[in-house]
GUTOR-956612 format. One record per atom (N, C-alpha, C): y, x, z. Coordinates in steps of 0.2 Angstrom, whole numbers, plus 5000, padded with zeros to 4 digits. Example, Ala and Ser with C-alpha at 12.3 -4.5 7.8 and 13.67 -1.06 7.14 Angstrom:
2
497250665039
497850625039
498450665039
498950645035
499550685036
500050645039
REM end
This chain:
162
483152044993
482752034987
483252004982
483252024976
483651994970
483151964965
483351914962
482951884957
483351884951
483051894945
483351894939
483151844935
483551824930
483351774926
483051794919
482451764918
482151784911
481951714908
481951714901
481751654898
481151624900
480651664902
479951644904
479951614911
480451634915
480451614922
480851544923
481251524918
481651464918
481151404918
481251354922
480851304922
481151244917
480951244911
481251204906
481051124908
480551114912
480451044913
480951014918
481351054922
481851034926
482551024922
482551044916
483151044913
483450964912
483050914910
483350844910
483650824916
483250834922
483550814928
484250854930
484250914928
484850954929
485450924925
485250914919
485750884914
486050814917
485550774919
485750704921
486150714928
486050764932
486450774938
487150794936
487150844931
487850864929
488250814926
487950774922
488350714919
488550664924
488150654929
488350604935
488850634939
488850694940
489450734944
490050724940
490050744934
490650734929
490950664929
490450614928
490750544928
491050524935
490750554940
490950534947
491650564948
491750624946
492350664947
492950634942
492750604936
493250574932
493450504935
492950474938
493050404942
493550414948
493450474951
493850484957
494550504955
494650544950
495350554947
495650494945
495350454941
495650394939
495850344944
495350344949
495550304955
496150324959
496250394959
496850424963
497450414959
497450404952
498050394948
498350324949
497950274950
498150204952
498450204959
498950154960
499250154966
498750134971
498850154977
498350144983
498450064985
497850034986
497949964988
498149964995
498549904996
498749895003
498249875007
498349875014
497849855019
497749785018
497149755020
496949695018
497149635023
497549655029
497649615034
498349625037
498649575039
499349585042
499249615049
499849645051
499849675058
499649625063
499449645069
499349595074
499849605080
500149555082
500649555087
501249585085
501449635089
502049675088
501849745086
501249755083
501049825082
501349855076
501649825072
501949855066
502349795062
502449815056
502849765051
502349745046
502249675045
501749655040
502149645034
501849665028
502249665022
501749625017
502149575014
501749525009
502049545002
501649554997
501949564991
501549514986
501949474982
501749424978
501749454971
501149464968
501049494961
500849434956
500849374959
500549314954
500949304948
501649314948
501949304942
501849364936
501449414939
501349474935
500549474933
500249414935
499549414934
499049434939
499349454945
498949484951
498949434956
498849454962
498749414968
499249424973
499249394979
499649404984
499349454988
499649514990
499349564994
499749575001
499349585006
499649595012
499449665015
499949695018
499849765021
500149765028
499949815032
500249825038
500649895039
501249895040
501649965041
501549975049
501150015051
501050025058
501750055061
501850045068
502350075071
503050045070
503550075069
504250055068
504550085062
504450055056
504750085050
505550085050
505850135048
506550135048
506950095043
506550065038
506950025033
506349975030
506649925026
506149885023
505749925017
506149975014
505750015010
505250055013
505350085019
504850125023
504250075025
504450015026
503849965028
503449955022
503749945016
503449935010
502949995009
503150055009
502750115007
502250125013
502450115019
501950125025
501450075025
501550015022
501049965021
500549975015
500650035011
500250055006
500450034999
501050014998
501349994992
501850054989
501850064983
502350114980
502950074977
503450104976
504050064972
504450114968
504850094963
505250134959
505950084959
506450124958
507150094957
507250074950
507750034948
507950024942
508350084940
508150114934
508450174932
509250164932
509650214935
510350204935
510650164940
510150124944
510450084949
510050094956
510150144959
509750164965
509850114970
509250094973
509250044978
509049974976
509049964969
508749904967
508049914964
507549884968
506849894966
506649864960
506349904955
506149874949
505449864948
505049914952
504349904951
504049914958
503449874959
503049884965
502349894963
502049954965
501449974962
501449974955
501950004952
502050014945
502049944941
502249894944
502349824940
503049804941
503349774936
503049764929
503149834926
502749834921
502649904917
502749884910
503349904907
503849954909
504349914914
504749944917
505249914921
505649874917
505849814919
506149764915
506949774916
507149814920
507949814921
508149764926
507649724929
507849674934
508349624932
508249584926
508749534925
508749474930
509149434930
509249374935
508649334935
508249324929
507649284929
507049314931
506949384932
506349414934
506549474937
506449474944
506649534948
506249534954
506149584958
505849584964
506349564970
506249504972
506649474977
506349494984
506849504989
506649534996
506749475001
506249465005
506249415010
506049435017
506249395022
506049405029
505649335031
505049355034
504649295036
504949265043
504849205044
505049165050
504449155054
504549145060
503949125064
503549055063
503949015059
503648955057
503248955050
503249015047
502849025041
503349025035
503949005036
504449005030
504749075029
505049075023
505449135021
506149125021
506549185022
507249185022
507449235017
507849225012
508049275007
508449325011
508349385010
508649445013
509349445011
509849455016
510549465014
510749535014
510349575016
510449655015
509849685011
509949735008
509449775004
508949805008
508349815006
507749835009
507949905012
508349945009
508550015011
508950015017
509349965018
509749965024
509549915030
509049875028
508749835034
508249875038
508249865044
507849895049
507449845052
506749835050
506349785053
506049805059
506049765064
505749775071
504949765070
504649805075
503849785075
503749715077
503349685073
503149615074
503449575068
503949605064
504249565059
503849565053
503949515048
503649505042
504149515036
503949555032
504349565026
504049535020
504349515015
504049485009
504449505003
504049514997
504249534991
503949484986
504349464981
504049414976
504349434969
503949434964
504249454957
504349384954
504949374951
505149314947
505849294948
506049234948
506749214947
507049204954
506849234959
507149234966
506749184970
506149164969
505749124973
505349164979
505249134984
504949174990
504149184988
503849234992
503149234991
502749174991
502249164987
501849104987
501449084992
501449114998
501049105004
501549095010
501349065015
501749065021
501749135024
502349145027
502349205031
501849215037
501449265037
500949265042
501249275049
REM end
């Protein structure tokens, strides 16, 4: 059985509900697209025991918060741990290996001068931080380790290492 459309068969009293539904669907899809364009948020908790590498990123100098994520398993480098914990990064243009942005901050990339750059840290079991002597691309963190990043003049993250 086929139905055909005719102006007399259309139920005009349903038009406002249909229009509201279409507008709501359009707004929802725009919201989902906008949410996908922004960097994915990190997990809200550190790893437990030796189940992965905990990553702490301190955005406070950029007007944000300290965020903590868990890179499950055994990431092959500090950069892999950073991305596996839910953070994105970009290098200083022309200087591969030197992190300029984490989660697109600062925006624009400031070229990482000595007074404001992403410093890389290793957490100690007593909650303190040690400045990394090797770059995040060449460091291989072990499961259970804590990695830290802080934007500024080379100060550690503003929270104790979990």
